[in-house]
C-alpha positions, 0 to 999 in steps of 0.5 A, a space after each residue: 867713914 869708920 871700921 866697925 871692928 878691930 883689924 883681924 877680928 872675927 866676923 860673921 855673915 851679915 856683920 857691918 864691917 865698914 860704914 862709908 866709902 871704901 873698896 870691897 874685897 873678898 867675902 864682902 859686899 856693899 849695900 849703900 854706905 854699909 859693907 857687910 861680911 858674907 863669910 865667917 872669918 877675919 876682917 882685914 882693913 887697909 887704907 882703901 880696901 876691906 876684906 874677910 879671910 874665911 876661916 872655913 870655906 869650900 873651893 870656888 873655881 876661878 879661871 887661871 887657877 892651878 888645881 890638883 884633881 882626880 879622874 873619876 870617869 871617862 866619857 866620849 872625848 872628855 875626862 870628868 875630874 873631881 877638883 873638890 868643887 861643887 860639880 865635876 870639872 871636864 877636860 877634852 882631848 884638845 886640852 890634854 894632847 893638843 889634837 882634835 878628837 877622834 873616836 879611835 883615840 885611846 884616852 886611857 893612855 893619857 889619863 885613866 880613872 883614878 889618876 891624879 893630875 895637876 891642871 889649870 882652869 882655862 874656861 867655863 862652859 855655858 852650864 858653868 862647868 869648869 874646863 881644865 887643861 894640862 897643856 903647859 909646864 908643870 901640868 899633867 899626870 902625877 906619878 909620885 908623891 902623896 896628897 894632903 888637903 887643907 882648907 882652900 882659903 888658907 892656901 894664900 897663907 901657905 904660899 906667903 908673900 911672893 912665895 916666901 912661906 912655901 919656898 922656905 918649906 921647900 928649902 928647909 926640907 928638900 921636898 918638892 911641893 905642888 900646891 893646888 888652889 883647891 886646897 890639895 897639896 902634892 908632896 914628894 921628898 928624899 925620904 918619908 921623914 922629910 915628907 912628914 916635916 912638910 905635912 906637920 908644917 903645913 898643918 901648923 900653918 893651916 891651924 894658925 893662918 889667922 895669926 900674926 908672926 906666923 912666918 917666924 914661928 914656922 921657921 923656928 918650928 922647922 928648925 926644931 923638927 930638923 933638930 929632932 931628926 938628927 
């Protein structure tokens, strides 16, 4: 059994990242005794697992993901929503207001075309279309703040272990930050200057997500931003 690369070394699709018995994780697959990378990214090894953190990747929806989307169309009994995936997601009236569909129901009173919302992926239909819901705390139409986008695969780095990174950003800036697993981030703060601090910090994290010691550097970066604003 052996690792064929150094930990956090860049690999490309088709690279054999491990030979022998080990659990395969994200962006890898096994063929007999060889484990291959499926994306350009950084290979990570643990005692019983190997996986690749993609450096650039689109959003692959999963049930349970919280996403930020925009309504792009309204059809009979359902909204069609752009969540940055390959296809549009849909949401029916029961998943928006918890009541059966009736033709006379005015759907635009809940969400209109152009509205932005925080939703949860609850299922896929038979065509693998994503089904969303806004039933639950923290979900629904967004009425304030602005959006920025980062590569979806960098979202776990932005959140940090047990929310450590994002909680530090919220604490230091006083801003409210909602994160979608689809790479969309909603920022709302006490003033424009503090919101810009969040944007600069998130951008730094996205650019340096593949490096070690990022939490300490981010904390120092925030300290410098706050000093400059005084």
